[in-house]
PALUM-408837 format. One record per residue (C-alpha): residue number from 1; x, y, z. Coordinates in nm, 2 decimals. Layout:
BEGIN
+-----+--------+--------+--------+
! num !      X !      Y !      Z !
+-----+--------+--------+--------+
! NUM !      X !      Y !      Z !
...
+-----+--------+--------+--------+
This chain:
BEGIN
+-----+--------+--------+--------+
! num !      X !      Y !      Z !
+-----+--------+--------+--------+
!   1 !   0.00 !   0.00 !   0.00 !
!   2 !   0.16 !   0.33 !  -0.10 !
!   3 !   0.25 !   0.58 !   0.17 !
!   4 !   0.10 !   0.92 !   0.13 !
!   5 !   0.33 !   1.21 !   0.16 !
!   6 !   0.23 !   1.51 !   0.37 !
!   7 !   0.17 !   1.83 !   0.19 !
!   8 !   0.12 !   2.16 !   0.35 !
!   9 !  -0.08 !   2.44 !   0.18 !
!  10 !   0.14 !   2.74 !   0.17 !
!  11 !   0.02 !   3.09 !   0.28 !
!  12 !   0.01 !   3.20 !  -0.09 !
!  13 !  -0.20 !   2.89 !  -0.18 !
!  14 !  -0.44 !   2.96 !   0.11 !
!  15 !  -0.50 !   3.31 !   0.00 !
!  16 !  -0.54 !   3.20 !  -0.36 !
!  17 !  -0.78 !   2.92 !  -0.26 !
!  18 !  -1.02 !   3.16 !  -0.07 !
!  19 !  -0.97 !   3.47 !  -0.28 !
!  20 !  -0.84 !   3.81 !  -0.19 !
!  21 !  -1.11 !   3.85 !   0.08 !
!  22 !  -0.99 !   3.54 !   0.26 !
!  23 !  -0.78 !   3.45 !   0.56 !
!  24 !  -0.53 !   3.73 !   0.53 !
!  25 !  -0.67 !   4.04 !   0.36 !
!  26 !  -1.03 !   4.09 !   0.46 !
!  27 !  -1.03 !   4.40 !   0.69 !
!  28 !  -1.39 !   4.33 !   0.80 !
!  29 !  -1.28 !   4.01 !   0.98 !
!  30 !  -1.16 !   4.05 !   1.34 !
!  31 !  -0.79 !   3.98 !   1.42 !
!  32 !  -0.74 !   3.61 !   1.50 !
!  33 !  -0.49 !   3.35 !   1.60 !
!  34 !  -0.44 !   3.09 !   1.34 !
!  35 !  -0.41 !   2.71 !   1.36 !
!  36 !  -0.15 !   2.66 !   1.09 !
!  37 !   0.16 !   2.63 !   1.31 !
!  38 !   0.29 !   2.71 !   1.66 !
!  39 !   0.55 !   2.90 !   1.46 !
!  40 !   0.28 !   3.16 !   1.38 !
!  41 !   0.26 !   3.26 !   1.74 !
!  42 !   0.44 !   3.57 !   1.87 !
!  43 !   0.71 !   3.59 !   2.14 !
!  44 !   0.63 !   3.52 !   2.50 !
!  45 !   0.64 !   3.84 !   2.71 !
!  46 !   0.89 !   3.68 !   2.95 !
!  47 !   1.12 !   3.61 !   2.66 !
!  48 !   1.10 !   3.96 !   2.52 !
!  49 !   1.18 !   4.09 !   2.87 !
!  50 !   1.49 !   3.86 !   2.88 !
!  51 !   1.61 !   3.99 !   2.54 !
!  52 !   1.56 !   4.35 !   2.66 !
!  53 !   1.75 !   4.27 !   2.98 !
!  54 !   2.04 !   4.14 !   2.77 !
!  55 !   2.06 !   4.46 !   2.57 !
!  56 !   2.31 !   4.63 !   2.80 !
!  57 !   2.63 !   4.79 !   2.67 !
!  58 !   2.90 !   4.60 !   2.48 !
!  59 !   2.95 !   4.23 !   2.54 !
!  60 !   3.19 !   3.99 !   2.37 !
!  61 !   3.05 !   3.83 !   2.06 !
!  62 !   3.02 !   3.47 !   1.93 !
!  63 !   2.92 !   3.32 !   2.27 !
!  64 !   3.18 !   3.45 !   2.50 !
!  65 !   2.92 !   3.62 !   2.71 !
!  66 !   2.75 !   3.57 !   3.05 !
!  67 !   2.41 !   3.46 !   2.90 !
!  68 !   2.57 !   3.18 !   2.69 !
!  69 !   2.77 !   3.07 !   3.00 !
!  70 !   2.45 !   3.07 !   3.20 !
!  71 !   2.29 !   2.86 !   2.93 !
!  72 !   2.55 !   2.59 !   2.98 !
!  73 !   2.46 !   2.57 !   3.35 !
!  74 !   2.09 !   2.55 !   3.26 !
!  75 !   2.12 !   2.26 !   3.02 !
!  76 !   2.34 !   2.07 !   3.26 !
!  77 !   2.08 !   2.11 !   3.52 !
!  78 !   1.80 !   2.00 !   3.29 !
!  79 !   1.99 !   1.74 !   3.08 !
!  80 !   2.29 !   1.61 !   3.27 !
!  81 !   2.64 !   1.70 !   3.37 !
!  82 !   2.79 !   1.62 !   3.03 !
!  83 !   2.54 !   1.83 !   2.83 !
!  84 !   2.69 !   2.11 !   2.61 !
!  85 !   2.47 !   2.36 !   2.44 !
!  86 !   2.55 !   2.52 !   2.10 !
!  87 !   2.29 !   2.79 !   2.03 !
!  88 !   2.18 !   2.83 !   1.67 !
!  89 !   1.91 !   3.04 !   1.50 !
!  90 !   1.67 !   2.78 !   1.35 !
!  91 !   1.57 !   2.42 !   1.37 !
!  92 !   1.69 !   2.32 !   1.03 !
!  93 !   2.04 !   2.45 !   1.12 !
!  94 !   2.03 !   2.26 !   1.45 !
!  95 !   1.94 !   1.93 !   1.27 !
!  96 !   2.19 !   1.97 !   0.99 !
!  97 !   2.48 !   2.07 !   1.21 !
!  98 !   2.40 !   1.80 !   1.46 !
!  99 !   2.38 !   1.52 !   1.20 !
! 100 !   2.69 !   1.64 !   1.02 !
! 101 !   2.88 !   1.63 !   1.35 !
! 102 !   2.76 !   1.28 !   1.42 !
! 103 !   2.85 !   1.12 !   1.09 !
! 104 !   3.13 !   1.07 !   0.85 !
! 105 !   3.10 !   1.18 !   0.50 !
! 106 !   2.97 !   0.84 !   0.39 !
! 107 !   2.72 !   0.82 !   0.67 !
! 108 !   2.34 !   0.78 !   0.66 !
! 109 !   2.05 !   0.87 !   0.88 !
! 110 !   1.75 !   0.64 !   0.95 !
! 111 !   1.43 !   0.84 !   1.00 !
! 112 !   1.06 !   0.81 !   0.92 !
! 113 !   0.91 !   0.91 !   0.59 !
! 114 !   0.73 !   1.20 !   0.76 !
! 115 !   1.04 !   1.33 !   0.95 !
! 116 !   1.10 !   1.70 !   0.93 !
! 117 !   1.45 !   1.64 !   0.82 !
! 118 !   1.31 !   1.45 !   0.52 !
! 119 !   1.00 !   1.64 !   0.42 !
! 120 !   1.04 !   2.00 !   0.54 !
! 121 !   1.40 !   2.11 !   0.52 !
! 122 !   1.43 !   2.13 !   0.14 !
! 123 !   1.69 !   1.86 !   0.14 !
! 124 !   1.93 !   2.05 !   0.36 !
! 125 !   2.06 !   1.74 !   0.54 !
! 126 !   2.15 !   1.60 !   0.20 !
! 127 !   2.23 !   1.92 !   0.01 !
! 128 !   2.42 !   2.10 !   0.28 !
! 129 !   2.51 !   1.81 !   0.52 !
! 130 !   2.61 !   1.57 !   0.24 !
! 131 !   2.42 !   1.29 !   0.42 !
! 132 !   2.19 !   1.01 !   0.30 !
! 133 !   1.85 !   0.98 !   0.45 !
! 134 !   1.71 !   0.63 !   0.48 !
! 135 !   1.34 !   0.65 !   0.54 !
! 136 !   1.08 !   0.40 !   0.66 !
! 137 !   0.70 !   0.42 !   0.66 !
! 138 !   0.55 !   0.53 !   0.99 !
! 139 !   0.17 !   0.58 !   0.98 !
! 140 !   0.17 !   0.72 !   1.33 !
! 141 !   0.50 !   0.92 !   1.29 !
! 142 !   0.70 !   0.70 !   1.53 !
! 143 !   1.00 !   0.48 !   1.47 !
! 144 !   1.00 !   0.13 !   1.62 !
! 145 !   1.29 !  -0.12 !   1.63 !
! 146 !   1.11 !  -0.32 !   1.36 !
! 147 !   1.09 !  -0.01 !   1.14 !
! 148 !   1.46 !   0.08 !   1.20 !
! 149 !   1.56 !  -0.27 !   1.11 !
! 150 !   1.43 !  -0.22 !   0.76 !
! 151 !   1.72 !   0.02 !   0.69 !
! 152 !   1.98 !  -0.09 !   0.95 !
! 153 !   2.17 !  -0.32 !   0.73 !
! 154 !   2.46 !  -0.32 !   0.48 !
! 155 !   2.73 !  -0.23 !   0.74 !
! 156 !   3.07 !  -0.26 !   0.57 !
! 157 !   2.91 !  -0.28 !   0.22 !
! 158 !   3.10 !  -0.03 !   0.00 !
! 159 !   2.80 !   0.01 !  -0.22 !
! 160 !   2.56 !   0.13 !   0.05 !
! 161 !   2.56 !   0.45 !   0.25 !
! 162 !   2.65 !   0.34 !   0.60 !
! 163 !   2.37 !   0.37 !   0.86 !
! 164 !   2.52 !   0.57 !   1.15 !
! 165 !   2.24 !   0.76 !   1.32 !
! 166 !   1.88 !   0.70 !   1.41 !
! 167 !   1.69 !   1.03 !   1.41 !
! 168 !   1.35 !   1.05 !   1.58 !
! 169 !   1.12 !   1.35 !   1.63 !
! 170 !   0.97 !   1.43 !   1.97 !
! 171 !   0.68 !   1.50 !   1.96 !
! 172 !   0.64 !   1.35 !   1.61 !
! 173 !   0.53 !   1.53 !   1.30 !
! 174 !   0.19 !   1.36 !   1.34 !
! 175 !   0.14 !   1.48 !   1.70 !
! 176 !   0.22 !   1.15 !   1.87 !
! 177 !   0.46 !   1.11 !   2.15 !
! 178 !   0.74 !   0.85 !   2.23 !
! 179 !   0.73 !   0.72 !   2.59 !
! 180 !   1.06 !   0.70 !   2.77 !
! 181 !   1.05 !   0.32 !   2.73 !
! 182 !   1.01 !   0.36 !   2.35 !
! 183 !   1.30 !   0.60 !   2.33 !
! 184 !   1.52 !   0.37 !   2.54 !
! 185 !   1.43 !   0.07 !   2.32 !
! 186 !   1.54 !   0.26 !   2.01 !
! 187 !   1.86 !   0.38 !   2.17 !
! 188 !   1.95 !   0.04 !   2.29 !
! 189 !   1.90 !  -0.10 !   1.94 !
! 190 !   2.10 !   0.17 !   1.77 !
! 191 !   2.39 !   0.15 !   2.02 !
! 192 !   2.40 !  -0.23 !   1.99 !
! 193 !   2.45 !  -0.18 !   1.61 !
! 194 !   2.72 !   0.08 !   1.67 !
! 195 !   2.49 !   0.37 !   1.57 !
! 196 !   2.41 !   0.69 !   1.75 !
! 197 !   2.07 !   0.85 !   1.83 !
! 198 !   1.97 !   1.21 !   1.74 !
! 199 !   1.64 !   1.36 !   1.86 !
! 200 !   1.47 !   1.64 !   1.68 !
! 201 !   1.32 !   1.80 !   1.99 !
! 202 !   1.15 !   2.10 !   1.83 !
! 203 !   0.84 !   2.00 !   2.04 !
! 204 !   1.02 !   1.81 !   2.31 !
! 205 !   0.85 !   2.04 !   2.57 !
! 206 !   0.50 !   1.93 !   2.45 !
! 207 !   0.60 !   1.57 !   2.47 !
! 208 !   0.73 !   1.60 !   2.82 !
! 209 !   0.43 !   1.81 !   2.93 !
! 210 !   0.20 !   1.54 !   2.79 !
! 211 !   0.38 !   1.26 !   2.98 !
! 212 !   0.44 !   1.47 !   3.29 !
! 213 !   0.81 !   1.39 !   3.30 !
! 214 !   1.13 !   1.61 !   3.30 !
! 215 !   1.32 !   1.68 !   2.98 !
! 216 !   1.60 !   1.44 !   3.07 !
! 217 !   1.36 !   1.15 !   3.11 !
! 218 !   1.30 !   1.15 !   2.74 !
! 219 !   1.66 !   1.22 !   2.64 !
! 220 !   1.96 !   1.17 !   2.86 !
! 221 !   1.81 !   0.90 !   3.07 !
! 222 !   1.71 !   0.70 !   2.76 !
! 223 !   2.05 !   0.72 !   2.59 !
! 224 !   1.99 !   0.99 !   2.33 !
! 225 !   2.33 !   1.12 !   2.21 !
! 226 !   2.25 !   1.45 !   2.06 !
! 227 !   1.94 !   1.67 !   2.09 !
! 228 !   1.81 !   1.95 !   1.87 !
! 229 !   1.64 !   2.15 !   2.15 !
! 230 !   1.34 !   2.35 !   2.04 !
! 231 !   1.25 !   2.71 !   2.13 !
! 232 !   1.08 !   2.89 !   1.84 !
! 233 !   0.77 !   2.67 !   1.85 !
! 234 !   0.74 !   2.73 !   2.23 !
! 235 !   0.75 !   3.11 !   2.24 !
! 236 !   1.10 !   3.22 !   2.15 !
! 237 !   1.19 !   3.48 !   1.89 !
! 238 !   1.48 !   3.32 !   1.71 !
! 239 !   1.66 !   3.05 !   1.91 !
! 240 !   1.72 !   2.68 !   1.90 !
! 241 !   2.02 !   2.48 !   2.03 !
! 242 !   2.22 !   2.17 !   1.96 !
! 243 !   2.27 !   2.00 !   2.29 !
! 244 !   2.54 !   1.73 !   2.29 !
! 245 !   2.45 !   1.48 !   2.56 !
! 246 !   2.74 !   1.25 !   2.49 !
! 247 !   3.05 !   1.43 !   2.38 !
! 248 !   3.19 !   1.11 !   2.22 !
! 249 !   2.90 !   1.12 !   1.97 !
! 250 !   3.02 !   1.43 !   1.78 !
! 251 !   3.32 !   1.58 !   1.62 !
! 252 !   3.37 !   1.95 !   1.53 !
! 253 !   3.03 !   2.09 !   1.62 !
! 254 !   3.18 !   2.44 !   1.68 !
! 255 !   3.34 !   2.44 !   1.33 !
! 256 !   3.04 !   2.30 !   1.15 !
! 257 !   2.82 !   2.55 !   1.32 !
! 258 !   3.02 !   2.84 !   1.17 !
! 259 !   3.06 !   2.67 !   0.83 !
! 260 !   2.69 !   2.62 !   0.82 !
! 261 !   2.62 !   2.98 !   0.90 !
! 262 !   2.46 !   2.91 !   1.23 !
! 263 !   2.71 !   3.09 !   1.46 !
! 264 !   2.53 !   3.41 !   1.58 !
! 265 !   2.76 !   3.70 !   1.64 !
! 266 !   2.54 !   3.86 !   1.90 !
! 267 !   2.48 !   3.52 !   2.07 !
! 268 !   2.38 !   3.67 !   2.40 !
! 269 !   2.04 !   3.75 !   2.26 !
! 270 !   1.99 !   3.39 !   2.14 !
! 271 !   2.11 !   3.24 !   2.47 !
! 272 !   1.91 !   3.48 !   2.68 !
! 273 !   1.59 !   3.35 !   2.51 !
! 274 !   1.68 !   2.99 !   2.58 !
! 275 !   1.77 !   3.07 !   2.94 !
! 276 !   1.44 !   3.24 !   2.99 !
! 277 !   1.26 !   2.93 !   2.85 !
! 278 !   1.44 !   2.66 !   3.03 !
! 279 !   1.58 !   2.81 !   3.35 !
! 280 !   1.25 !   2.80 !   3.52 !
! 281 !   0.92 !   2.64 !   3.42 !
! 282 !   0.82 !   2.86 !   3.13 !
! 283 !   0.89 !   2.57 !   2.88 !
! 284 !   0.65 !   2.36 !   3.08 !
! 285 !   0.38 !   2.62 !   3.13 !
! 286 !   0.37 !   2.71 !   2.77 !
! 287 !   0.37 !   2.36 !   2.64 !
! 288 !   0.10 !   2.25 !   2.89 !
! 289 !  -0.12 !   2.53 !   2.77 !
! 290 !  -0.07 !   2.45 !   2.40 !
! 291 !  -0.15 !   2.09 !   2.47 !
! 292 !  -0.46 !   2.17 !   2.67 !
! 293 !  -0.59 !   2.39 !   2.39 !
! 294 !  -0.54 !   2.10 !   2.14 !
! 295 !  -0.72 !   1.87 !   2.38 !
! 296 !  -1.01 !   2.11 !   2.40 !
! 297 !  -1.01 !   2.14 !   2.02 !
! 298 !  -1.00 !   1.76 !   1.99 !
! 299 !  -1.29 !   1.72 !   2.23 !
! 300 !  -1.50 !   1.97 !   2.03 !
! 301 !  -1.43 !   1.80 !   1.70 !
! 302 !  -1.52 !   1.46 !   1.85 !
! 303 !  -1.85 !   1.61 !   1.97 !
! 304 !  -1.94 !   1.70 !   1.61 !
! 305 !  -1.96 !   1.33 !   1.55 !
! 306 !  -1.93 !   1.31 !   1.17 !
! 307 !  -1.56 !   1.39 !   1.14 !
! 308 !  -1.26 !   1.15 !   1.16 !
! 309 !  -0.96 !   1.24 !   1.37 !
! 310 !  -0.67 !   1.05 !   1.21 !
! 311 !  -0.41 !   1.05 !   1.49 !
! 312 !  -0.41 !   1.05 !   1.87 !
! 313 !  -0.39 !   1.40 !   2.02 !
! 314 !  -0.10 !   1.37 !   2.25 !
! 315 !   0.08 !   1.71 !   2.20 !
! 316 !  -0.05 !   2.03 !   2.05 !
! 317 !  -0.17 !   1.92 !   1.71 !
! 318 !  -0.50 !   1.78 !   1.59 !
! 319 !  -0.52 !   1.59 !   1.25 !
! 320 !  -0.87 !   1.56 !   1.11 !
! 321 !  -1.03 !   1.49 !   0.78 !
! 322 !  -1.25 !   1.78 !   0.66 !
! 323 !  -1.49 !   1.78 !   0.36 !
! 324 !  -1.35 !   2.03 !   0.10 !
! 325 !  -1.64 !   2.27 !   0.15 !
! 326 !  -1.59 !   2.27 !   0.52 !
! 327 !  -1.22 !   2.34 !   0.50 !
! 328 !  -1.28 !   2.62 !   0.24 !
! 329 !  -1.54 !   2.78 !   0.47 !
! 330 !  -1.31 !   2.78 !   0.77 !
! 331 !  -1.03 !   2.93 !   0.56 !
! 332 !  -1.22 !   3.25 !   0.52 !
! 333 !  -1.10 !   3.33 !   0.87 !
! 334 !  -0.82 !   3.09 !   0.98 !
! 335 !  -0.51 !   2.95 !   0.83 !
! 336 !  -0.42 !   2.58 !   0.87 !
! 337 !  -0.22 !   2.33 !   0.67 !
! 338 !  -0.34 !   2.05 !   0.44 !
! 339 !  -0.16 !   1.74 !   0.56 !
! 340 !  -0.29 !   1.50 !   0.30 !
! 341 !  -0.47 !   1.67 !   0.01 !
! 342 !  -0.58 !   1.34 !  -0.13 !
! 343 !  -0.80 !   1.24 !   0.16 !
! 344 !  -0.87 !   1.59 !   0.31 !
! 345 !  -0.66 !   1.56 !   0.62 !
! 346 !  -0.57 !   1.89 !   0.77 !
! 347 !  -0.35 !   1.98 !   1.07 !
! 348 !  -0.47 !   2.22 !   1.33 !
! 349 !  -0.20 !   2.34 !   1.57 !
! 350 !  -0.23 !   2.52 !   1.90 !
! 351 !   0.04 !   2.75 !   2.05 !
! 352 !   0.13 !   2.89 !   2.39 !
! 353 !  -0.09 !   3.19 !   2.32 !
! 354 !  -0.40 !   3.01 !   2.18 !
! 355 !  -0.70 !   3.09 !   2.40 !
! 356 !  -1.01 !   2.90 !   2.49 !
! 357 !  -1.20 !   3.16 !   2.29 !
! 358 !  -0.99 !   3.10 !   1.99 !
! 359 !  -1.07 !   2.73 !   2.00 !
! 360 !  -1.44 !   2.78 !   2.07 !
! 361 !  -1.47 !   3.02 !   1.78 !
! 362 !  -1.31 !   2.77 !   1.54 !
! 363 !  -1.54 !   2.49 !   1.68 !
! 364 !  -1.85 !   2.71 !   1.64 !
! 365 !  -1.76 !   2.78 !   1.28 !
! 366 !  -1.68 !   2.41 !   1.22 !
! 367 !  -2.02 !   2.30 !   1.35 !
! 368 !  -2.19 !   2.56 !   1.13 !
! 369 !  -1.99 !   2.45 !   0.82 !
! 370 !  -2.07 !   2.09 !   0.88 !
! 371 !  -2.43 !   2.15 !   0.93 !
+-----+--------+--------+--------+
């Protein structure tokens, strides 16, 4: 059975689909928060305050500053004594640099066919990183040892790219979550084969909030070697980080970060955001709220009765099949992404600033459109 590939309707396509008086340009519609992505959300006020507080005088550039030093203390407290943070400016950069540092030039990465590194980074791991991605079907977005085994072969075969890293996304691109036991099982399998484990943790906070566990329970304690630690999807302005959990798993991160154009000169402002998010409980509060709004949305959709939700709602996203006329009607006011155009599945994402009223307004419009 063929695997369907996710497709997201771009902003331009959405406007074209609903006309010039649609989701963006109609001045008669009230301002609204959209459900396309948690990247649409603004910056958390506590993060803006942290950036403003860092805007004092002249400070050494490229990470030789007090905020970046403090970030090292924060990640060690959250993720273990060996953890080392390398701030970067976007998630693609974090993934590409991390994977480059983990693999030789002939290395390959095992991931799902819906992994962000495969579907949404414009081939950057392969184009920029020079790495081969070995994908496996994952209808629920999750790797399993059985799925990994489909590509974990050919070691020593000169004709095959050498599998060296298993990369999993937490929470997954389909809104599902790996338990600590599931992550540990994948790490044990990979390590037994001489491979390393990378986690794309752009929504790690949402997964941890869903399970009610600390960040290290899904990473360090399970054997994850390198983490792309998310920030932008959880209320930051422009900040992600590569966090090396096992220093033996990488080589040359500092050089690759510069060569890949991810070394911020005024790094204090990147680090200040990450400190604001992870030093206290802001990461948890924001993720819990986004998850709660998604749960509210899911409950409202279930109550409609005639719509099919295609994935468990375990983080901050809801995947539901909508009739074409219903989706078109909702797009008069809200943006959201087509996940599978062929069967009408759309993705509705909640963010740290999504309100109950936002959700209830969407549900009211959904009920009207279905009726």
